[in-house]
Residue frames relative to the residue before (quaternion, step in Angstrom):
aa qw qx qy qz dx dy dz
M 1.0000 0.0000 0.0000 0.0000 0.00 0.00 0.00
N 0.1999 -0.7848 0.5781 0.0997 3.56 -0.89 0.94
F 0.2389 -0.8112 0.5240 0.1015 3.55 -0.69 1.10
A 0.4519 0.6928 -0.4593 0.3237 3.60 1.24 -0.02
L 0.4062 -0.7104 0.5184 0.2481 3.56 -0.85 0.96
G 0.8267 0.2137 -0.1703 0.4919 3.51 -0.99 0.85
F 0.4362 0.6921 -0.4716 0.3290 3.60 1.22 0.19
K 0.0405 -0.7730 0.6330 0.0110 3.53 -0.93 0.94
P 0.3899 -0.7185 0.5137 0.2604 3.60 -0.64 1.01
P 0.5546 -0.6160 0.4323 0.3551 3.59 -1.06 0.68
T 0.4242 -0.6865 0.5303 0.2599 3.53 -1.11 0.74
A 0.6673 -0.4868 0.3703 0.4250 3.56 -1.26 0.27
A 0.6367 0.5302 -0.3310 0.4516 3.60 1.01 -0.78
A 0.6574 0.4992 -0.3133 0.4696 3.59 0.98 -0.82
A 0.6377 0.5231 -0.3261 0.4619 3.59 1.02 -0.77
T 0.6498 0.5051 -0.3169 0.4714 3.57 0.98 -0.81
A 0.6596 0.5058 -0.3088 0.4622 3.58 0.95 -0.86
A 0.6771 0.4909 -0.2910 0.4646 3.59 1.10 -0.66
G 0.6426 -0.5603 0.3203 0.4130 3.58 1.23 -0.03
S 0.4944 0.6378 -0.4535 0.3782 3.59 1.19 0.14
S 0.4028 -0.7320 0.4953 0.2378 3.56 -0.98 0.80
G 0.7785 -0.2491 0.1410 0.5586 3.59 1.20 0.10
P 0.6567 -0.5259 0.3623 0.4010 3.52 -1.28 0.20
G 0.6426 0.5482 -0.3909 0.3658 3.52 -1.27 0.38
P 0.6202 -0.5630 0.3961 0.3761 3.53 -1.23 0.44
G 0.8056 0.2955 -0.2145 0.4665 3.53 -1.11 0.69
S 0.6183 0.5704 -0.3568 0.4062 3.58 1.22 0.02
G 0.4262 0.7164 -0.4571 0.3102 3.61 1.26 0.13
S 0.5822 -0.5984 0.4222 0.3533 3.53 -1.21 0.44
G 0.6695 -0.4826 0.3807 0.4171 3.53 -1.32 0.20
A 0.6070 0.5633 -0.3532 0.4351 3.58 1.11 -0.67
T 0.6279 0.5291 -0.3354 0.4618 3.58 1.03 -0.74
M 0.6615 0.4906 -0.3062 0.4774 3.58 0.94 -0.84
E 0.6217 0.5322 -0.3412 0.4624 3.60 1.04 -0.71
N 0.6502 0.5073 -0.3117 0.4719 3.59 0.97 -0.87
L 0.6384 0.5104 -0.3253 0.4755 3.58 1.00 -0.78
E 0.6508 0.5278 -0.3235 0.4397 3.58 0.89 -0.90
K 0.6246 0.5479 -0.3405 0.4403 3.60 1.00 -0.76
Q 0.6648 0.4991 -0.3012 0.4672 3.60 1.09 -0.64
L 0.6985 0.4674 -0.2523 0.4795 3.57 1.25 -0.42
I 0.4977 0.6537 -0.4131 0.3928 3.58 1.29 0.38
C 0.4176 -0.6951 0.5342 0.2389 3.55 -0.90 1.00
P 0.4362 -0.7210 0.4691 0.2643 3.63 -0.82 0.90
V 0.6357 0.5243 -0.3332 0.4583 3.60 1.24 -0.21
C 0.8089 0.2573 -0.1295 0.5126 3.60 0.58 -1.13
L 0.3259 -0.7854 0.4612 0.2536 3.59 1.33 -0.23
E 0.5289 0.5492 -0.4290 0.4843 3.54 1.18 0.74
M 0.6373 -0.4614 0.4008 0.4693 3.55 -1.26 0.12
F 0.6162 -0.5652 0.3892 0.3864 3.58 -0.99 0.85
S 0.2026 -0.7324 0.6324 0.1504 3.54 -1.08 0.76
K 0.5092 -0.6642 0.4589 0.2982 3.53 -1.06 0.79
P 0.5773 -0.2211 -0.7855 -0.0277 1.49 -2.04 1.37
V 0.3641 -0.6907 0.5824 0.2260 3.53 -1.20 0.67
I 0.1540 -0.7925 0.5834 0.0883 3.57 -0.86 0.92
I 0.2905 -0.7320 0.5907 0.1757 3.52 -1.20 0.61
L 0.3442 -0.7476 0.5402 0.1757 3.54 -0.86 1.04
P 0.6674 -0.4972 0.3511 0.4290 3.63 -1.17 0.30
C 0.6603 0.4931 -0.3083 0.4751 3.62 1.15 -0.50
Q 0.5205 -0.6776 0.3571 0.3775 3.58 1.40 0.09
H 0.4938 0.6037 -0.4658 0.4180 3.62 1.19 0.33
N 0.3386 -0.7477 0.5445 0.1728 3.56 -1.20 0.59
L 0.0269 -0.7674 0.6405 0.0139 3.54 -1.24 0.61
C 0.5238 -0.5248 0.5353 0.4046 3.53 -1.30 0.28
R 0.5424 -0.6170 0.4341 0.3698 3.61 -0.95 0.70
K 0.6189 0.5457 -0.3506 0.4430 3.59 0.99 -0.77
C 0.6685 0.4919 -0.3035 0.4680 3.60 0.93 -0.88
A 0.6327 0.5170 -0.3301 0.4727 3.59 0.99 -0.81
N 0.6538 0.5078 -0.3136 0.4651 3.56 0.97 -0.83
D 0.6311 0.5291 -0.3325 0.4597 3.61 1.00 -0.78
I 0.6568 0.4962 -0.3071 0.4777 3.60 0.95 -0.89
F 0.6514 0.5269 -0.3050 0.4528 3.55 0.94 -0.95
Q 0.6754 0.4948 -0.2987 0.4580 3.59 0.89 -0.93
S 0.6733 0.4816 -0.3132 0.4655 3.61 0.96 -0.76
A 0.6784 0.4697 -0.2937 0.4827 3.61 1.12 -0.61
N 0.7749 0.2299 -0.1123 0.5780 3.59 1.23 -0.49
P 0.0517 -0.8663 0.4953 0.0378 3.61 0.60 1.08
L 0.6937 0.4653 -0.2876 0.4685 3.61 1.11 -0.49
W 0.3863 0.7659 -0.4584 0.2326 3.60 1.26 -0.13
Q 0.7221 0.4443 -0.2670 0.4581 3.61 0.79 -0.96
S 0.7029 0.4787 -0.2821 0.4440 3.60 1.05 -0.63
R 0.5020 0.6528 -0.4333 0.3660 3.59 1.24 -0.05
S 0.5295 -0.5978 0.4859 0.3551 3.54 -1.23 0.44
A 0.6745 -0.5055 0.3523 0.4067 3.58 -1.24 0.43
A 0.6442 0.5350 -0.3323 0.4339 3.61 1.00 -0.76
S 0.7037 0.4457 -0.2893 0.4716 3.58 0.87 -0.84
V 0.5905 0.5519 -0.3722 0.4563 3.61 1.12 -0.55
A 0.6707 0.4938 -0.2975 0.4667 3.58 0.94 -0.90
A 0.6934 0.4819 -0.2823 0.4553 3.57 1.01 -0.77
G 0.7643 0.3661 -0.1929 0.4946 3.58 0.99 -0.77
S 0.2480 -0.7378 0.5957 0.1985 3.50 -1.32 0.02
G 0.4159 -0.7030 0.5195 0.2508 3.52 -1.11 0.67
R 0.1620 -0.7801 0.5996 0.0757 3.54 -1.23 0.48
F 0.1165 0.7434 -0.6584 0.0156 3.49 -1.32 0.47
R 0.4481 -0.6837 0.5058 0.2756 3.56 -1.25 0.26
C 0.5295 -0.6046 0.4923 0.3344 3.54 -1.09 0.79
P 0.4263 -0.7234 0.4747 0.2638 3.62 -0.78 0.92
S 0.6480 0.5247 -0.3252 0.4462 3.61 1.20 -0.34
C 0.8419 0.1414 -0.0385 0.5193 3.59 0.79 -0.98
R 0.4327 -0.7287 0.4196 0.3251 3.59 1.36 -0.09
H 0.3373 0.7254 -0.5172 0.3043 3.62 1.20 0.39
E 0.4260 -0.7044 0.5018 0.2654 3.57 -0.91 0.88
V 0.1791 -0.7661 0.6127 0.0744 3.55 -0.85 1.07
V 0.1449 -0.7820 0.6041 0.0513 3.56 -0.70 1.13
L 0.1836 -0.8092 0.5546 0.0631 3.54 -0.71 1.11
D 0.4348 -0.6689 0.5310 0.2857 3.54 -1.18 0.54
R 0.7873 -0.3427 0.2258 0.4602 3.57 -1.26 -0.24
H 0.6191 0.5496 -0.3405 0.4457 3.60 1.24 -0.34
G 0.3777 -0.7402 0.4769 0.2863 3.58 1.26 -0.21
V 0.8290 -0.1544 0.1447 0.5177 3.56 -1.08 -0.78
Y 0.6314 0.5552 -0.3359 0.4245 3.58 1.10 -0.62
G 0.6031 0.5488 -0.3566 0.4561 3.59 1.27 -0.14
L 0.5591 0.5968 -0.3941 0.4193 3.61 1.26 -0.18
Q 0.5338 -0.6501 0.4492 0.3010 3.55 -1.12 0.72
R 0.4312 -0.6546 0.5545 0.2795 3.53 -1.16 0.69
N 0.3104 -0.7159 0.5881 0.2126 3.56 -1.15 0.62
L 0.1966 -0.8259 0.5219 0.0831 3.55 0.08 1.34
L 0.5839 0.5748 -0.3787 0.4305 3.60 1.10 -0.58
V 0.6753 0.4710 -0.2954 0.4847 3.59 0.85 -0.92
E 0.6283 0.5303 -0.3407 0.4561 3.60 0.97 -0.77
N 0.6667 0.4902 -0.3013 0.4737 3.61 0.97 -0.82
I 0.6309 0.5205 -0.3336 0.4688 3.60 1.02 -0.77
I 0.6257 0.5276 -0.3350 0.4668 3.60 1.01 -0.76
D 0.6409 0.5215 -0.3246 0.4604 3.60 0.95 -0.85
I 0.6710 0.4882 -0.2940 0.4743 3.59 0.90 -0.93
Y 0.6317 0.5382 -0.3283 0.4512 3.58 0.96 -0.87
R 0.6792 0.4888 -0.2935 0.4622 3.58 0.86 -0.94
Q 0.6308 0.5178 -0.3351 0.4709 3.59 1.03 -0.72
Q 0.6620 0.5051 -0.3024 0.4639 3.59 0.94 -0.89
E 0.6547 0.5087 -0.3118 0.4641 3.58 0.95 -0.86
S 0.6422 0.5147 -0.3163 0.4718 3.57 0.98 -0.83
S 0.6612 0.5013 -0.2952 0.4737 3.57 0.94 -0.91
R 0.6429 0.5282 -0.3199 0.4532 3.59 0.99 -0.86
R 0.6594 0.5074 -0.3123 0.4585 3.58 0.95 -0.85
V 0.6427 0.5107 -0.3226 0.4713 3.58 0.98 -0.83
N 0.6577 0.5082 -0.3131 0.4594 3.60 0.92 -0.88
Q 0.6393 0.5203 -0.3238 0.4645 3.58 1.01 -0.78
Q 0.6577 0.4992 -0.3117 0.4702 3.60 0.96 -0.82
V 0.6348 0.5218 -0.3289 0.4655 3.60 1.00 -0.80
K 0.6405 0.5228 -0.3240 0.4599 3.60 0.94 -0.85
L 0.6663 0.4991 -0.3067 0.4614 3.59 0.92 -0.89
L 0.6550 0.5071 -0.3116 0.4656 3.58 0.98 -0.80
L 0.6555 0.5002 -0.3086 0.4742 3.58 0.96 -0.85
C 0.6546 0.5149 -0.3068 0.4607 3.54 0.92 -0.90
A 0.6612 0.5091 -0.3046 0.4592 3.56 0.95 -0.88
S 0.6958 0.4654 -0.2912 0.4631 3.59 0.93 -0.80
I 0.6932 0.4630 -0.2815 0.4753 3.61 1.04 -0.68
N 0.8208 0.2561 -0.0978 0.5012 3.56 0.78 -1.04
G 0.5325 -0.6448 0.4109 0.3630 3.58 1.15 0.18
G 0.6782 -0.5269 0.2865 0.4247 3.59 1.11 0.64
C 0.4215 0.7444 -0.4462 0.2629 3.61 1.14 0.38
C 0.7220 0.3986 -0.2551 0.5047 3.61 1.13 -0.28
K 0.0266 -0.8309 0.5544 -0.0389 3.56 0.11 1.29
N 0.8713 0.0812 -0.0885 0.4758 3.55 -1.16 0.86
K 0.4471 0.6582 -0.4962 0.3474 3.59 0.87 0.82
């Protein structure tokens, strides 16, 4: 149920004009998948987020490994401190997207929350991409066997 006032769901004609091949999951265009992939790129390593994905207090996401790398470079003495000073102090680093200061507790980067929603979206994206590639290969094989290979990259 949608509670937004004035919301009108897109019609089939509008979806077709926007490049969708029809209703239902997995029927979006390649451009839609490209736009989704751009949202799943870590601003540090410039790769698709690797699990676990953490969410910063500013609501930006990072791979935990990338967050740990940033944290270690901003706090080079963190590992060499004694247990007492680690418990008493907190580490800090800046979000690479917005420069918001992130203050960590004694757990460091491991104290930040995982973003399970982004992790699930990545899983779905990878499944869709895998399925799309298989479907594309099947189409090429069928086309080649029926038409003698005359329809390339369709």
